[in-house]
N, C-alpha and C positions, 0 to 999 in steps of 0.2 A: 503493499499499500504505499501510497506517493505522500509526503508531507501534505501536499493539498488537501488530498483525500482524507486525512486523517482530521484535518482543520474542519473541513466540510461534516464530519462525520461529529464531530464536538459541537459543533453550531446544530446540527440536526437533532443529537441527542437532549439538548435543550430545549429543542422546540417540541420534542415528544414529553417534556415534563420533568425529566433528570434535572437535578440541581447543578450551579456551575462548576464546581469542584466534579463531581462524578462525569461531568461531558468532557472535562478534559483528561481526566485520567484514564476512563474507559476510550478515549481515541487511542491511545498509547499502551495501554496495560498489558497487550499481547506481546508486545517487545521483551516484556519481563517475566514471560511465563504465567501472567495473572487470566483466569477467565473473566468475562464479562462482569458475572455475578460475584466474583470476590472484587473485582475492581469498583464495583457499585457499592460492595458492602464498607471496605476500607477508605470510601471517599465520602461518604453519606454524611457524615457530621459536619463537614466543611462549607455547605452550601448557605446562601444567606449570610455570609461575612461569618463565618462559624456558628453553626447553629441557630442562625436567622439573629444572629446578636449585633449583626451589622457592623463587624471589626474587620479583619482582612479579607479582602475578596477572596470568594471561596474559588475563582478562576484562577487568581495566584496561588492559592493554598493548593489547588490539584497540581499546579506545577511544581509546587516545593516538594509535595508527595512524590511526586516523578523523580524528582532530582535525589530524593533519598534511597528511591530504587537504583537511581544510577551510581551514585555516590555515597557512601555511608560507613561508619564503624560498624564493624562485625562484634569486635572484643570491647568490652568497657574501656578497656586503657588505652585504645587506639585514638590516640589525641591526632595523628596525623589524618586519620579518616574522618574523624570529625570536623578537622579545619577545612578539609577537602569538601566536605558537604557545606558547611557553612558557607564558605568563599563562593559556592555554585551557586546557592540561595540568595546569597546577597548580590552577586553579577544579575541574576534573573529578576529579582525585585528591582532592582536599578534601572533596568530596560523596562519592566512593566511602569516603575513610576515615570520614566523619562516619556513614556507615552501620554500617560493619564494622569500624571501631577499627583497620586496617592496609590495607596493601597488599602486604604479605607472603603470598604463598602458602602457605610454611611455618606460617606463625601462624594464617591460615584453617582450614587443614588442620589445626591442632593437632598438629603433628609437634614433635618436639626438634630442636635444631640438630645433635645427632649422629646424626640419621636419615641413611643412606648415599645418595648421588645417583647415582641409577641412570638410565640411558637407555631402559630397556624399559618401555612403557607397561602400566598394569595391565588385563587384561581387563575389558570394561566388562558388568558382571553386576547385577542387583536389588541385591546386597550393596554394589558399589561405588557406585552411585547414592544408596543409603540412608544411606552413613556419610559421604560428603562434601558440602559446603554449595556445589560446585561450580553447579549449576543455580540456585541464588540469586545467587551473583556475576554470573555470565552476564545473568541478569533484570535484575539491578542496574545493571551497564554498558550492557545495550542499553537502560534505560529513561532512564539521565542520560543518554548519548547523544541517545535521542529528544527528551527536554525540552529538550535543549540546542537543537535543530535545531526544534522546536516554537517556541520564545523568537525565535529569528532568522527565525522564518517562511520556514523552507526544509523542511520537511514538513507 
């Protein structure tokens, strides 16, 4: 599957009703040996700015979850592995912020800090998609991740 196909898959998943994090993770999870169902489970809590708390953008969180699959410390004492993961996450975050100005879901959605946090997701209607930048954030995160993999010759 090409990078462009994976980006399109991520966007299509969101439009099917999956959260922003799930959409990004599922689009690339097969590269790491994960099934669609496993990817949906491991990324489920990161949508809506982490549990719909409107904190770090779920699309960015999905990208960071993929970074952990790519580079991480398998041993607790592996400081180099941790540093490699953190450096990659910071690099990805900077690219995301350079395009959006922020990593915060609340800011991306233009919500006030006084907007109440509720757990019930909104119904996915044409109006929902029209007023939200989420599709663009998913496309951006999936593109940044795809570019990273292309640069590393893994896609």
